[in-house]
N, C-alpha and C positions, 0 to 999 in steps of 0.2 A: 505495500500498500505505499502511496508515494507521500512523503512529507509535509502536512496542509503548512501554507506560510499565509502571513496577515493579507500580503497582496490579491492572495485569491479571493478575498473577502469582500475587495474594492468594484469590482466591475456590475455584480450584481447590486451590493449596498448603491452604488452611483445609478445602476437602472433602476431602480426602486424609487429613489428621492427625484431624478428626471422625470419618471412619471406620474409625479404627487408636484411637478410644475415647478422645479426648483432648477437652479443653477448650478451647477458642483464641479468642484476642485479641491485637488486631495496636497494632503501636504503643504495647507497654509501655514505656516506661524508653527505654532507646536501641535498643531489639532492633523488628525488624520485626515479627515474630512471633515469640507465645510460646504452648507448648501446654502442658498439663497432666494429669495423670492420676493420680489416687491420691495416694501417698508418693513417689512415682519423682520424680527429679530434672529439672525441667523444660527442654523441648526447645525450642532457640529456633534459629529460619529467617532467616536474612537473603538478599534478594530483590533481585537488580540485573538489568536486561533481558540483559544480556552479564556474559562474563566480563572481571575487572579486579583489581588490584592492591587497588584499594578495598575491592572485596568482602572479598577475603581480611583484609586489615588489620581491616575492618569483625568480622567472623568468630572472629578470632583474641583480639579485644576483650571477645567474649561468653565465651570459655571461662575467664574470670575468674567467672563465672556459674555455667555448668555445662558439664561432658565432652560434653552431646548438642547439638552445634552442628550448622547443615548450613547449606549455600550453595543457592541454585535461580536458575536461569537460563530464558530462555526459550528451549526448545528450535528451534534453527535446523536448514538443510538443507544438504545438500554435502558435499563432502569437506573443504572448508574450517572448517566448523563440528564436523565426525567427529573432525580432527586438533586442535582445540583443545579439546575432551571431555576426549580421552585425556592430553593434556599438564596439563589443569586435575586431570583424576581423579588424575595420578600426584602433583601436588600439594595437592591437597585432604586425600590419604591420608598422604601426609608430615606436613601440620600436624595430625592428627587431627581431620580435619572429616568431615563426611558431604555429599555431594554430591547435587542432584537436578536433572532439569529438567522445565520444565512444556511442553507443547505445547499451544497458545493456541487454535489451531483445534479441538480437540476436550475442551480441559481435563484430558491424561494426564498426569498425575504420576508421574515414573519416578526409583527411587531408583536409583542408582549403585551408591552406599557408603555406610556408615554411620561414624558414629564411631568411632575404635577408635585405640589407642595403635598408632605407625607403628615396624614392623621390618622395615627394607629387608633384601631379597636379595643375597647378595654374588654377583658370577657370578666365580670362578675362571676361568676363557678371557678373560673380558673383563680380570678385572687381570692374566693372564698376559701375555697380547697385549701391555698397556701398558707394562709391565714390561721385555721383552723390547725391543720399541721404542727405550725411553729405554736402554738400557743397550747397543744397537746404533749408536745414533745418535752419531754423531762430533760434538763440540763444540756449541755453541747456536747453530741457521745462522736460526730464527725467529725473530721477533719475535712475542711472547703478544698476542692479539684480533687481528690478522691475516684481510685476509677481502680475496676476491675477488684473491689472488693465490697463486703456485704456491711451496706446503710442501714444504721439504726434508725429505724422509722417510727412513730407513735403507736403505728400497730406493734411492730415486733417489739415494746416496751411494755404493753397491754398484755400480750401474749408472755412473756415472761414474766410479769407479774402471776399472771394464771399459771400458771409452771410451777414458781416458787409454792404456790400455795398447795398445789396438788403434790407438791415433794413431802413439806412440810405433814401436811392433812392427811395423806391417802386420796384415795376417789372420794369426790364433792358433787353434788347436788350444783347445779350451773348458778342460780341464785343464792347459794353460800359464798360461792367462788367469787360473783359480782360483788355481792354486799364487802366481804372483807377484801378487797383487793379494789374497789370504787372503778372496776373497770366496769362501764354500764354492758356493754356488749359482751362480755364473757362466754355466754351460753353458745351465742351463735357462731363466736371465736373456734373456740373448742370443738364446736360441731364441723365447719369450715375446714378446721386441719389443715391450714396455710403451710407451717412447717414440719407437718409429720408428728409432733410432739406429742396431742391428745390419742386417748382412745374414747368410745363408748362400753361404759360398764353395763347400763342399762338406762331408759328412760329418763334423761333429763340429770343422768349423773355422770360423770368422766374421771380418767386416770392419765396417768404420766403415761405416755405409751414407751417402748425398750430408748429409740432414739430419744425422745425426750430426755428422760434419764440421765442419757448417756453425756447429752450435750447442755442442758441446762446451765451447769457447774462453770461452764467454759462462754457463756451467754451472760450471766450473771457478773463474772470478772470481767468481762470484756463492755459492761453496759454501765452506766450510770444513772440509777431511776434516784436518785437527789435522797 
């Protein structure tokens, strides 16, 4: 497969802009493409074979000249490119940039977004979930930036409380565990058994599973429950 060059993107993008009534010229000042139409502000397009921070840095610099700035990249195939497109489209919108892709096999130019001021839509459910997790979590048991480690959530802390109670008191009714630990959803958690720590002895009564008994000491040792 031949290596893609930034210059390969120029003819399709120029043809697209000419079709929109623009006069187009390349490499004007620091801009890859400049397009003018009547008395309108110029349109600037920065070309790259793929998404990169350099591409967005260059486009941001061009916003000192005009608000009509686009980034253009070669259109790829497969899930990986679709994920990159989705993520970088969000970034472009946040930065007030337009984004277009060029399918080099036939020269198709697709505009995915036009430059516009960014107004983020807030998600109240997401905010509520975030604040609920923050308020319910005891202490600060995780280290910011951690990857490939088991994170301690409020749910996990509640499960540890339930497991501790069972370890100390033996098989117990869910209502008793909830009352003793303050974990209102104790019965539901033990029934769901997300971590494999619990087993149902009889209706409404739960005990530690062999896995729960083997792991609870490590969980308690590595978790700050205040």
